[in-house]
N, C-alpha and C positions, 0 to 999 in steps of 0.2 A: 735270279735268274727266273725266265728267260729275260735276257740284256742283252743288248746290240753291242756290238764292238765299242763305236764311240762313246755310249755310257759305260761302261767298263773301262775304259781309257780315261775318262773325265774322272771318273769315281778313284782310279788308282791316282792320276795325279794332284788330284785334290787332296787327297789324304796325305800321299808324299811332302807337298807342300805346305802342309797341315794347315789348310784354307778350306777343309770340307766344312768346316762349321759356318761358312758364309751361306751355304748352298743347301735345302730343304733336302733335296733329294740324295744328296749323299753324307750329309750330318751324323746318321748313324746307321749306314748302308752296308758297312763290314762288319763292325762289331758297335754294338750300343754303347759300349764306354770308350769308345775310342772319339766320341764327341768332346770330351775334356779336352785331349791334346791339342785341338785347335784355341779353346779357351785360354790354357796355361801358357802359350806362347804370347798371347796380348797381356798378361800378366808382366811378362818380363820384358815386353816392351815399354809399357806406362810405369815401371818400376824405378827407371831414374826418377821421372815425374814427381814421383811420390817421395822419394829420398830428396830431392830440392824441395819440394814443399814441407817437408819436415824440418828442413835445417832453415828455410825460410822462417816459417812459424812456429809448428808445435806439433808432435803426436796428437793430442787431444782433436787440435785444429782438422788435423787431416782426418783422422778417424771420423770426424763430424760429417764432414766431406763424403765419405764414402757411404754414408747413411743418407744423405740427400741426393747423390746422385743415382743412384738406383732408382728411387723414387719417382726422381723427373724423368727417368728414363722410361718407366711403365706405363706413369699419366701421357708420356709422348707417344707411345706406341698404341695406347688407348682409344688417340684420337686420329693418330695419322695411317697406321696398319695394325690394327686389333689382332691379326692371323699371325703375326711373328710372337706373339707370346707365347703361340704354343708349338712354335716350330724353332727357326734359328736367333729370334731377338732373345731368348732365357737363354742360349749360350754364347752370346756377347758379354766382355768385360764389365759394360756399365751395369749388367743385371747382377751379376756377382761381384761387384767391388765391395757389397757390405761385410761379406763373409771374408772376404780378403784384409779391411778394415778392423774388425773383431779380433782376428788372429792378430793383428799388430797392436792392437789394444794388449790384450794377454802378455805377449811378449813384453810389451813394455813395462806393464805393471810388474812382472818378474824379473826383467832387468833391472829396474830401479827399486825392486822392494817396497813398493809403497803399501800400504795399508787402506783396504776399502772396507769401510762401514758396513755392516748389516750384509755380508758379503753370502752368508747362508741363505737369506730371504731373499738377495739379487739373483741366485743360483735359479732356485725355487721357481721365480717370477720369469726368467729366462727360459726354464724347461719348460712351463707352461705355456709362454708367447709363443715358443717357437712351437712347441705341438699344435696350436690354434694357427698360428698363419702356414703354416704346411699343409694344410688341409685347401689351399689357395694357391694356383698353379700362378698368377699374380703375383704375389709373395713369397714366392716358394723359397728365393735365396734368403731373405729375411728371418724365416723358417729355422732355415740350416743354420745361420748365422746366431740368431739368439740361440738356439738348443744346444749346439755342439760347442758355440763360445764360450756357453755358459760351465759346460761342463770343462772345459780346458782352462777356463780361468780359476774355476773350485777348483782343480787339481793342482794349478801353480801357487795359489792362497791358502788353501788348506791340507794341513800336512797328513793328515789320515786320506785323503783322496788321493793324495799325491803316491804315498805309500803303494795304495791300490793300484795306481797306474802303472807303477815301477816293477810291479810283480813281473819276475823273470819271462814265465810263457808269454803275455802280454806285449814284453819289448820283442820278443822273438818274433812273433807275429807282425808286430811294427816294423819290422826288418824287412819283410818282403810283403807289406801292404799293400804298396803300387802296386806291385806286379801282379799280386793276387787281383787289384782291384781290374786290373787290364786283360786278364786271362779269364778268370770266372766263367764271364759270359758263354765265351767259345766251347770250354768246359762243359759248362752245364747243356748247351747245343748237342754237343758229341754225345754225352752220357741219357740227354732227353728225346732224341731222335728215334733212336729203336725200339722206344715205348709206344711210339704211335703207330706201329703197328697191330699192337696190343691194344689199342683203344683203353688204356687204363682210368680210372677215377683221377680227380684233380688230387685227392688225398694220396694216392699211391705215387703219382708223381714227384708231387713235394717231396714223400718220405723218401724215395729215391734218390732224389737230387740232396737232401739232406745228410743220406747216409753214406752215399758214392758218391756225389759230385762235389760235395764240399772238400772233402779229404784228398781227392783225384786236384781240386784248383788250389791247394795249398802246395801240395806236391809239385804241379807245375809252375805253380809260382816262385818255390823256392829253385825250381832248375831256372828259370828265368831270371830270376834276382842275382844267381851267380853265373850265369851265363852271359849276362847284358849290363844290369846295373853296377854289381862290384865293380868289373873290368872298368864301367865307363868312368864312375866316381874316380877309380885309382888313376888314369888318364888325365882327368881334368886336374888332377893333383901335381899329377907329374906337368902339366903344362904351365899351371900355376907357379910351379915351383921353378921350372926354367924361366918364367919370364918375372919372378919377383926380385928385388933389387935385395944385396947383400945387407944381412942385419947387425946389429953389433953382438956380440959372442953373448951377453947375459939375455938377451931379446929372444936370439936363434936357441937358445937352449930351453927357454922359457915357453916356447912353442913346440 
């Protein structure tokens, strides 16, 4: 605001169709966290391609491709459209593919129970490299991938880290984490906006957000999780169950 009706209508339509990530004006217009909604469905579109590639070649081959493609994407944008690297270009799936690839690698290592030599050293290197790359916008996706990828792979490979990650409070937070991600920005704005009239210091605003905003965001996320996420998951299971073929008795019992 202020905004014209055509602008508001286009903003709504692009968000309703999850295409707002293609337009710099609408990408983060409603809520900053909503940028990822446009990116996530792009992963769903390419997922069959990744599955086909894995069956045709292998997981390591596809993971290697997810390392190369973002680099080529960044280099191409630097030459053709540099401004895209600070707007919608970094929200497109080619830029984020490395994060998906590292997640695939972690899942593959866990499911196949493969041992990785020098895993502790590799985790430290991944965290350091991720922290360094996270300072550069052009290679931000690599920073997230190496940093969080190292933590995830470490939790899957090192029993002590796995026990820490499986701590009950963390698991409860994990269940509402996506809802918290989507709604926390709105809650913080609602908490912080009244403070602007008092013109507090940055420290006071930050303290209020931490003391008041975070608990309220988690409370709102719990409600969103129970009202939207859980019913949606149950509905998807119902649909899948209705479409699934009859299983032998032993397989059905095991499932």
